[in-house]
ZASE-12934 format. One record per atom (N, C-alpha, C, CB): x, y, z; chain; atom name. Coordinates in Angstrom, 2 decimals. Glycine has a CB too. Layout:
BEGIN
{{X,Y,Z},A,CA};
...
//
This chain:
BEGIN
{{0.66,-1.36,-0.22},A,N};
{{-0.03,-0.08,0.04},A,CA};
{{0.70,1.42,-0.08},A,C};
{{-0.49,-0.23,1.41},A,CB};
{{0.49,2.02,-0.98},A,N};
{{1.41,3.70,-1.10},A,CA};
{{0.86,4.45,0.11},A,C};
{{1.00,4.85,-2.76},A,CB};
{{1.42,5.15,0.67},A,N};
{{1.27,6.35,1.47},A,CA};
{{1.85,7.59,0.79},A,C};
{{1.93,6.16,2.80},A,CB};
{{0.80,8.75,1.15},A,N};
{{0.87,9.84,0.89},A,CA};
{{2.39,10.46,1.36},A,C};
{{-0.32,10.38,1.42},A,CB};
{{3.21,11.12,1.25},A,N};
{{4.63,11.34,1.91},A,CA};
{{3.88,12.37,3.24},A,C};
{{6.06,12.31,0.62},A,CB};
{{4.65,12.19,4.39},A,N};
{{4.41,12.88,5.38},A,CA};
{{5.50,14.24,5.20},A,C};
{{4.53,11.93,6.68},A,CB};
{{4.93,15.40,5.89},A,N};
{{5.95,16.83,5.48},A,CA};
{{5.99,17.30,6.99},A,C};
{{5.13,18.29,4.18},A,CB};
{{6.65,17.55,7.53},A,N};
{{7.28,18.57,8.75},A,CA};
{{7.73,19.80,8.39},A,C};
{{8.49,18.03,9.45},A,CB};
{{7.67,20.31,9.50},A,N};
{{9.02,21.55,10.13},A,CA};
{{9.94,21.55,10.54},A,C};
{{9.00,22.23,10.93},A,CB};
{{11.09,21.56,10.08},A,N};
{{12.09,22.00,11.14},A,CA};
{{12.33,23.07,11.29},A,C};
{{13.14,21.61,11.11},A,CB};
{{12.89,23.44,12.93},A,N};
{{12.92,24.69,13.34},A,CA};
{{14.59,24.68,14.05},A,C};
{{11.52,25.03,14.39},A,CB};
{{15.46,25.81,13.70},A,N};
{{17.12,25.74,14.34},A,CA};
{{16.99,26.62,15.35},A,C};
{{18.51,26.26,13.32},A,CB};
{{17.42,26.90,16.37},A,N};
{{17.57,28.16,16.99},A,CA};
{{18.78,27.64,17.81},A,C};
{{16.22,28.79,17.84},A,CB};
{{19.22,28.67,18.50},A,N};
{{20.47,29.23,19.05},A,CA};
{{20.41,28.88,20.52},A,C};
{{20.62,30.82,18.79},A,CB};
{{21.01,28.01,21.66},A,N};
{{20.84,28.05,22.96},A,CA};
{{22.04,28.11,23.15},A,C};
{{20.14,27.12,23.63},A,CB};
{{22.78,29.02,23.50},A,N};
{{24.14,28.85,24.35},A,CA};
{{25.03,28.53,23.02},A,C};
{{24.14,27.44,25.73},A,CB};
{{26.18,27.95,23.52},A,N};
{{27.17,27.43,22.15},A,CA};
{{26.26,26.58,21.21},A,C};
{{28.62,26.32,22.64},A,CB};
{{25.69,26.21,21.52},A,N};
{{25.21,24.77,20.33},A,CA};
{{23.33,25.40,19.97},A,C};
{{25.21,22.40,21.61},A,CB};
{{23.13,24.58,19.34},A,N};
{{22.30,24.78,18.28},A,CA};
{{21.46,23.91,18.61},A,C};
{{22.78,24.68,16.99},A,CB};
{{19.78,24.16,18.92},A,N};
{{18.54,22.89,19.43},A,CA};
{{17.62,23.05,17.42},A,C};
{{16.89,23.80,21.60},A,CB};
{{17.10,21.76,17.56},A,N};
{{16.22,21.66,16.06},A,CA};
{{15.04,20.90,16.58},A,C};
{{17.05,20.72,14.61},A,CB};
{{14.10,21.35,16.25},A,N};
{{13.11,21.21,17.04},A,CA};
{{11.82,20.89,15.73},A,C};
{{13.00,22.64,18.12},A,CB};
{{10.79,19.62,15.59},A,N};
{{10.24,19.38,14.42},A,CA};
{{8.51,19.69,15.53},A,C};
{{10.80,17.54,13.49},A,CB};
{{7.89,20.83,15.67},A,N};
{{7.09,21.14,16.04},A,CA};
{{5.70,19.94,15.92},A,C};
{{7.15,22.33,15.52},A,CB};
{{5.36,19.70,14.96},A,N};
{{4.53,18.66,14.71},A,CA};
{{4.44,17.97,15.32},A,C};
{{4.58,18.13,13.96},A,CB};
{{5.62,17.19,15.80},A,N};
{{5.91,15.73,16.31},A,CA};
{{6.42,15.88,17.52},A,C};
{{6.88,14.87,15.48},A,CB};
{{6.84,17.03,18.23},A,N};
{{7.57,17.26,19.75},A,CA};
{{8.98,16.50,19.68},A,C};
{{6.55,16.53,21.16},A,CB};
{{9.45,16.46,18.52},A,N};
{{10.82,15.88,18.72},A,CA};
{{11.78,16.68,18.68},A,C};
{{11.15,14.97,17.89},A,CB};
{{13.29,16.98,19.23},A,N};
{{14.04,17.96,19.58},A,CA};
{{15.57,16.87,19.47},A,C};
{{13.49,18.75,21.20},A,CB};
{{16.36,17.63,18.79},A,N};
{{17.92,17.31,19.06},A,CA};
{{18.54,18.19,19.08},A,C};
{{18.61,16.57,18.29},A,CB};
{{20.28,18.29,19.06},A,N};
{{21.11,19.29,19.03},A,CA};
{{22.60,18.76,18.30},A,C};
{{21.22,19.81,20.55},A,CB};
{{22.85,19.78,17.87},A,N};
{{24.84,19.80,17.37},A,CA};
{{25.27,20.99,17.44},A,C};
{{25.39,19.37,15.68},A,CB};
{{26.84,20.84,17.29},A,N};
{{27.12,22.18,17.15},A,CA};
{{27.48,23.47,16.34},A,C};
{{27.61,22.15,17.59},A,CB};
{{26.69,22.22,15.16},A,N};
{{26.42,23.49,13.62},A,CA};
{{25.27,23.12,13.52},A,C};
{{27.30,23.40,11.88},A,CB};
{{24.85,23.96,12.62},A,N};
{{23.61,24.54,11.69},A,CA};
{{23.29,22.98,11.11},A,C};
{{24.12,25.95,10.24},A,CB};
{{24.10,22.49,10.27},A,N};
{{24.27,21.28,9.49},A,CA};
{{24.14,19.88,10.60},A,C};
{{25.87,21.40,8.68},A,CB};
{{24.60,19.72,11.16},A,N};
{{25.02,18.59,12.24},A,CA};
{{23.36,18.44,12.86},A,C};
{{26.49,19.22,13.66},A,CB};
{{22.80,19.62,13.62},A,N};
{{22.02,20.23,14.20},A,CA};
{{20.51,19.60,13.48},A,C};
{{22.43,21.77,14.10},A,CB};
{{20.37,19.80,12.08},A,N};
{{19.54,19.63,11.38},A,CA};
{{19.62,17.83,10.84},A,C};
{{19.71,20.80,10.41},A,CB};
{{20.95,17.68,10.60},A,N};
{{20.73,15.72,10.13},A,CA};
{{20.22,15.23,11.45},A,C};
{{22.52,14.56,9.68},A,CB};
{{20.99,15.59,12.79},A,N};
{{20.54,15.02,14.22},A,CA};
{{18.93,14.84,14.07},A,C};
{{20.96,16.17,15.60},A,CB};
{{18.42,16.22,13.55},A,N};
{{16.68,16.17,13.98},A,CA};
{{16.13,15.29,12.58},A,C};
{{15.73,18.19,14.11},A,CB};
{{16.62,15.37,11.52},A,N};
{{16.29,14.50,10.69},A,CA};
{{16.22,12.92,11.15},A,C};
{{17.13,14.74,9.69},A,CB};
{{17.27,12.82,12.10},A,N};
{{17.59,10.84,12.17},A,CA};
{{16.49,11.05,13.65},A,C};
{{20.07,9.92,12.64},A,CB};
{{16.00,11.75,14.37},A,N};
{{15.27,11.66,15.16},A,CA};
{{13.94,11.64,15.10},A,C};
{{15.56,12.27,15.71},A,CB};
{{13.78,12.62,14.00},A,N};
{{11.99,11.98,13.80},A,CA};
{{11.98,11.23,13.20},A,C};
{{10.85,12.65,13.23},A,CB};
{{12.97,10.65,12.01},A,N};
{{12.77,9.29,11.18},A,CA};
{{12.87,8.11,12.35},A,C};
{{14.10,9.07,9.85},A,CB};
{{13.30,8.26,13.48},A,N};
{{13.18,7.00,14.18},A,CA};
{{12.16,7.21,14.91},A,C};
{{14.28,6.53,14.94},A,CB};
{{11.88,8.47,15.29},A,N};
{{10.55,8.47,16.15},A,CA};
{{9.19,7.68,15.45},A,C};
{{10.13,10.11,16.41},A,CB};
{{9.11,8.53,13.98},A,N};
{{8.49,8.03,13.35},A,CA};
{{7.93,6.26,12.96},A,C};
{{8.99,8.64,12.73},A,CB};
{{9.00,5.61,12.91},A,N};
{{9.37,4.48,12.44},A,CA};
{{8.75,3.73,13.58},A,C};
{{10.87,4.32,12.13},A,CB};
{{9.01,4.14,15.02},A,N};
{{8.81,3.82,16.19},A,CA};
{{7.19,3.33,16.13},A,C};
{{9.23,5.01,17.13},A,CB};
{{6.66,5.18,16.30},A,N};
{{5.42,5.11,16.12},A,CA};
{{4.55,4.14,15.37},A,C};
{{5.27,6.04,15.75},A,CB};
{{4.76,3.87,14.28},A,N};
{{3.96,3.78,12.93},A,CA};
{{3.91,1.87,12.86},A,C};
{{5.04,4.76,11.31},A,CB};
{{4.98,1.80,13.61},A,N};
{{5.80,0.07,13.90},A,CA};
{{4.75,-0.70,14.97},A,C};
{{7.78,0.18,14.91},A,CB};
{{4.48,0.96,15.76},A,N};
{{4.03,-0.04,16.86},A,CA};
{{1.85,0.48,16.95},A,C};
{{5.33,0.47,18.84},A,CB};
{{1.76,1.54,15.91},A,N};
{{0.39,1.54,15.34},A,CA};
{{0.06,2.64,16.75},A,C};
{{-0.59,-0.29,15.14},A,CB};
{{0.64,3.63,16.93},A,N};
{{0.79,4.77,17.75},A,CA};
{{0.43,6.04,16.85},A,C};
{{2.28,4.83,18.35},A,CB};
{{-0.34,7.16,17.62},A,N};
{{-0.03,8.50,16.46},A,CA};
{{0.81,9.05,17.13},A,C};
{{-1.21,9.65,15.98},A,CB};
{{1.69,9.68,16.13},A,N};
{{2.34,10.15,15.90},A,CA};
{{2.65,11.47,16.01},A,C};
{{2.33,9.78,15.30},A,CB};
{{1.67,12.19,15.88},A,N};
{{1.20,13.91,16.05},A,CA};
{{1.03,14.73,17.39},A,C};
{{-0.23,14.10,15.47},A,CB};
{{2.39,14.83,17.53},A,N};
{{1.80,15.74,18.80},A,CA};
{{2.54,17.14,18.73},A,C};
{{2.13,14.98,20.42},A,CB};
{{1.30,17.96,17.99},A,N};
{{1.93,19.17,18.01},A,CA};
{{2.25,20.44,19.30},A,C};
{{1.22,19.66,17.07},A,CB};
{{2.87,21.48,18.97},A,N};
{{3.60,22.08,19.95},A,CA};
{{3.25,23.52,19.48},A,C};
{{5.20,21.65,20.03},A,CB};
{{2.23,24.16,20.63},A,N};
{{2.15,25.42,20.00},A,CA};
{{3.14,26.09,19.59},A,C};
{{1.63,26.15,20.61},A,CB};
{{2.68,27.36,18.73},A,N};
{{3.69,28.23,18.39},A,CA};
{{4.35,29.54,19.31},A,C};
{{3.18,28.69,17.27},A,CB};
{{3.50,29.17,20.41},A,N};
{{3.62,30.16,21.57},A,CA};
{{4.81,29.73,22.38},A,C};
{{2.29,30.21,22.50},A,CB};
{{4.92,28.26,22.52},A,N};
{{6.17,27.29,22.85},A,CA};
{{7.55,27.49,22.07},A,C};
{{5.74,25.79,22.52},A,CB};
{{7.60,27.88,20.79},A,N};
{{8.85,27.67,20.25},A,CA};
{{9.67,28.43,20.67},A,C};
{{8.92,27.70,19.06},A,CB};
{{10.98,28.08,20.19},A,N};
{{12.01,28.95,20.95},A,CA};
{{11.77,30.33,20.55},A,C};
{{13.54,28.58,20.64},A,CB};
{{12.40,31.25,21.09},A,N};
{{12.08,32.39,21.06},A,CA};
{{13.35,33.14,20.09},A,C};
{{11.83,32.83,22.55},A,CB};
{{14.77,32.40,19.76},A,N};
{{15.52,32.95,19.16},A,CA};
{{15.43,31.67,17.58},A,C};
{{16.95,33.23,20.19},A,CB};
{{14.56,31.97,16.89},A,N};
{{14.73,30.74,15.69},A,CA};
{{15.28,31.48,14.39},A,C};
{{13.09,29.90,15.25},A,CB};
{{16.74,30.87,14.18},A,N};
{{17.21,30.87,13.21},A,CA};
{{17.04,30.78,11.56},A,C};
{{17.61,30.38,13.59},A,CB};
{{16.22,29.58,11.70},A,N};
{{15.74,29.04,10.71},A,CA};
{{14.99,28.20,10.78},A,C};
{{16.38,28.74,10.11},A,CB};
{{14.23,28.17,9.81},A,N};
{{13.17,26.69,9.40},A,CA};
{{13.45,26.33,7.98},A,C};
{{11.29,26.99,9.46},A,CB};
{{13.06,24.73,8.11},A,N};
{{13.08,23.74,6.36},A,CA};
{{11.81,22.94,6.74},A,C};
{{14.82,22.31,5.90},A,CB};
{{11.62,22.60,5.40},A,N};
{{10.87,21.42,5.20},A,CA};
{{11.86,20.03,5.38},A,C};
{{10.20,21.53,3.70},A,CB};
{{11.00,19.25,5.87},A,N};
{{11.20,18.01,6.25},A,CA};
{{9.95,17.06,5.69},A,C};
{{11.37,18.03,7.78},A,CB};
{{11.01,16.24,5.03},A,N};
{{10.03,14.95,4.35},A,CA};
{{10.40,13.36,4.23},A,C};
{{9.80,15.29,2.85},A,CB};
{{10.47,13.00,5.86},A,N};
{{11.06,11.93,5.90},A,CA};
{{10.38,10.48,4.87},A,C};
{{11.09,11.78,7.40},A,CB};
{{11.07,9.59,5.03},A,N};
{{10.94,8.02,4.33},A,CA};
{{10.47,7.41,5.25},A,C};
{{12.21,7.19,3.84},A,CB};
{{9.75,7.57,6.13},A,N};
{{9.36,6.81,7.03},A,CA};
{{8.12,5.51,7.04},A,C};
{{9.14,7.72,7.79},A,CB};
{{7.50,5.66,5.63},A,N};
{{6.79,4.36,5.03},A,CA};
{{7.53,3.53,4.28},A,C};
{{5.72,4.64,4.19},A,CB};
{{8.96,3.73,3.85},A,N};
{{9.64,2.75,3.18},A,CA};
{{9.73,1.45,3.98},A,C};
{{10.95,3.24,2.83},A,CB};
//
């Protein structure tokens, strides 16, 4: 069965000396020392979270209110994981 692609938002913020990545639709986060490392870490965390949720037949959407997003957002990016494969 072919499923439609999933689309999520990645948010990058600066917290001290590190970067934080958040997927607000899933309430999944990660961190890294650079923007690129943080983005890759967040993509991996989202993929693992979705795989686990889908395999366990659990709901995966847990949206975070925009008012709870980090105050110092430095970048946002679209993300389409390959969780259905």
